[in-house]
N, C-alpha and C positions, 0 to 999 in steps of 0.2 A: 502440184498438190505440194509440196515440199518448198517455194519458192521461197517462202518467207526465214527458212531455217538461216540465211547470213545475216538478218535484221535479231531473228533470233540471239543470235550467237551473241551481237553488237547492243542487245538490252542485257541481255546478264551480263556482261562485263561494265559495261557503261553505267547502268541506271540503275540494277542490282547489286553494281560492283561484287560479283561472287569473283573467287581466284582463279584463276585460268585453269588450275588442277579439276574446281568444280565445273565448269565450262566445259572440259576435254571429257567429261562423265558425263554433262549430258549430250553431248551433242554424238556420243557411241551409242549410247543408252536408244538415242533416238531411230541413229543409224541402222541399229540390229531392229528396230520397229519399223521400220520404214522395207526393210529388206523382207521381213514378214508378213508386212502387211502387200507387198506385187506378190512373191509364190503363192498367198493364199488368192488373191482376187486374180489372179493371171494374166495382170496385167501393167505397164512401166508407168511410172509416175500418175498413179488412177487420182480421180478426183476427189479432196479431201472432203466432201458431204459422204462419198461411202465410207468414211471410219465410222464404226460403229462401238458401241460399248461391247455387246455381243463378240466383236473382232478382237476389243480389247483385252476382254475376260480369258478367250482362246488365246491369245500372243501369253498372258501370264501362265496361264495350264501345261502351253509348249515349256514355257520356262522352266515349273517346276517340274517334267518329266523329264528335264533334259540335266538334271541336277542344281539348276541355281538356287543358294540360299535364297528365305524368305526375305531377307536383309537387303538383298541384290534385287530383287522380282520389286521389293517396295520403290526403292530407288529409280528403276525405271519408269515404273507408274507414275511418280511424283513427276516426273521429265517429259511423259505424255504431260502429264495433265498441266503443268505448266506450261507448252507450249502451247497448247489449246488454251488456256486463258490470256496466253498473250495474245492467240489470234482474234479473239475474240473482242480484247481491247482493242486491236488493231482496225477491227470491223471489218476482217476477212473472210471467220464466218460467224453465225448466230449461236450455233446448238457445242457445247464442250461437253461431246461422246463421252469423257472420261468421269466426270462429277460423278457417275451414279456406283462407278467401279470401288471395290474399298479394297483395298491391300488385306495381303494375306496376312494373322495374326503371326505376327515374328515372338521368336523368345527372346526375351530380356537380356544379353549375355553382361552377367557380373564382370565388373574390370576387374582383375590381377593388380595385385598389389606386392609388393615387398614389405618386411618388417623396417620398424625403425631400426635396428641391428644391422640389418641386411644393406640399407642404406648407407649406414655409416663407412663400412667394410666397403662398400662400392665405390667410394668418394678416393680409396686409398688405393685400388688398384693400376690407374696409369701410372706411368713412371713420372717421377717429377724432376728430371734433367733433359729434357729432349722438348724440341716443339709439337710432337704429336701428342706428347703424353700431357703435359701443360696444356694444348687447347682441348684434347680428351675430358680434363679434369671442369675444367670449365665448362664443357657445355653439360656433363652431366648435374653438375650445380645447378647450373638458371634449368634443368628442365625439371628436377627435385625441387630443389629452393623456390623456384616460382612460379614454374607450373607452365611453362609454356608449350604450344603447339609445335610439333616440327619443325611447318613452313614459318612460325612467327621467330623461332629459332636461325632458321638460314637465313633469312631476309631482315635481320635484325643490325643498324646502322648504329655506328660509332656515336650517333647527334642523340638517336634514344638512351642511351646509357649514360646515365646522373652516377656517378660512381659518389661523387663530395656528398650526395644528398641520400646516397642508398637507394636509387630506385629506378625504374625501368618504361619509357615511354613504346608502349608497344601497338602495334596497330592491328586487330584479329581481325575476324570473319568479316566479311562486306566494311571494312572499314572504320569497323568498331573500336575505335584508341580506348585504351585504359592500361593504370600507371600502377604497376605494380612494385612491392617494395622488397629490394635485393638485397638478404642476406650473410651478415656477418664474411662465413665460409667461401658464399659465391663470390664475392666483392673482391677478397683476398686473391682465391684461384684469377678472376680474371685481370686481376692489377700484375699478377704475374704470367699471363699469357701476352698480355700485353707490351709486357718487355720484352719478352724473349721474341713475341710476332716482331717487334719494329726494327730489333739484329739478326732477326736470320733472314729476314726476307727484305730483297729492296725494289723488287716489280710487282706491282698487283693489277688484276684483271679491275677491280673497283676499288678502290683503294678504302672506301666508305664501309665494304661488308665486314663485322668483326670475326665470322668464322671463317677460313680460305682455308686449302690446301697448303703442303708446303712449297708451291710453285707458285701461292700468290691468287688460285682462280679459288674462284665459289665454291665451296660444298655441297653435293647435291644429296636427295635424300637416302640415297641406297648406301652412299658413306656413310652417315649418322646413324641409321641402320643396322649395318652389320659393326661397327662400332660397338655400340649399345648394348648387342647383343654377344657379341664376344663378353665384354664384362658382364653380363647379368647371368650369362651362363654360366660362370665361375660363382656364382651364391646359389640359384635357383635352377630346378630344375621342369621348372613350368617352359607350358609350351610356347605362350605365346609372350616372346621378348622382346621389347620395342621403345622407342624413344617414348611413346604415349602413355606408356606403363608407367614408367616416373611421374607422366603427370596423373594418372591414377591416384597411384602413392601420394603426392602432395595434397590433393584432395584429402585422402582419405586419412592422412595423420592430422592434417586439422579440426579434421571432426573429433576425431578420438580423441583429441584433448580440448577439445570445449570449446573451440572457433563456431559462429553462427553460421546457418547456412547458406544466406542469404549472402553474406560477407566473400562466402567461397565461392557462392554463385558470379559475384562480381569477378574475386580473382580469377575464375577460369573464364571469363567472359562467354557466359552462357544466358541467353534471351532468355529461356523458359527456367523455371522450378524445377520442371518435372524431371529435365534433364540432368540436375545437379542431385535431385534427390537418390537417383542409383546408388551413390558413392555412401550413404547412409547404413545400407545391411552387411558393411564390412565394419563399422565400429560400433561393435560388439561388446568391448569390454568400455565403453562411454555408456551406452546403454544399460549394461550392470552398474556402472557406478553410480546414476542417478535410479534406476532402481531401489537400488540400495538403500542408497539417501535417503528417499519420499517416500517409501510403502513401509507402513507399518511394520507389515508383517515377514520386511524382507529377511529378517536376520534376529535372534533368539534377545530376547532383553536381558537384560543382565540382572533381574527382578521376577522372577518367573509368576505368572498369575496366579492369584491364590482364588481355586472355585468350592473349597468348602468355607458354609456357611460359620459365624459364629458362634452356631451352638453346634457345631459340630457336622460330619460329613452330610452330603444330599445323600 
């Protein structure tokens, strides 16, 4: 039944150019569905043609009862649909039983952000007299100043950083390249980190990687997540304190200050405008200013309207 999984993984990696973490997620989701299918049908490695849309719906129902979020269930359904589409294209099956299965309606979680004042204060928290402090400040400046994803930051190489022209060449999802501006504060933070990095570390696991540990080894996501949470928790009592919060804040502050949403979409590397539009909800100040400027009844006029006729009162 699942003989095509290895080829599917190769297809996701080399043709779709999905990241390693995305491919692993697909693999884990499909493995969970395989286990359910074998338990439900009471047979090991059942024929692929025995998979029906009813079976897939029942699988989703069990996930919901088990406490999985609607977002997680939707992702698992997406993996199943993708796998059967691949099998169809490679002529291993004729029908895709997942096509008619709809994902559960999921609540759109609004992004968590911090204020401009909090962002300014955040950059002052890492110490500026040691390697890790200078590195952490440079990381925070890039996450907030350029809106990088965590994986984009961790895989950033020196060849992608152009200090002279103040720009970054980023390889995003599916190897999609985009050019990002590098602000003055981020540039200064990188320059100080680079200078300290070259004097503090002699042996590197990979010399081309920008952000490394004190031992010269590449940083793992958990290390940056812990560091970011440590500093953000000093400023905010919100629950979701992560590197991605700074990417959310990057987009929101751009919109707050009048940036075109299409420009923000390109800076974030989004494929669809709908993904970017979720940030517009937090731009209340900007919307209020537009309303006050554009609508004739938004503010009282300096000269009140006179409703009396020339002959007297109505």
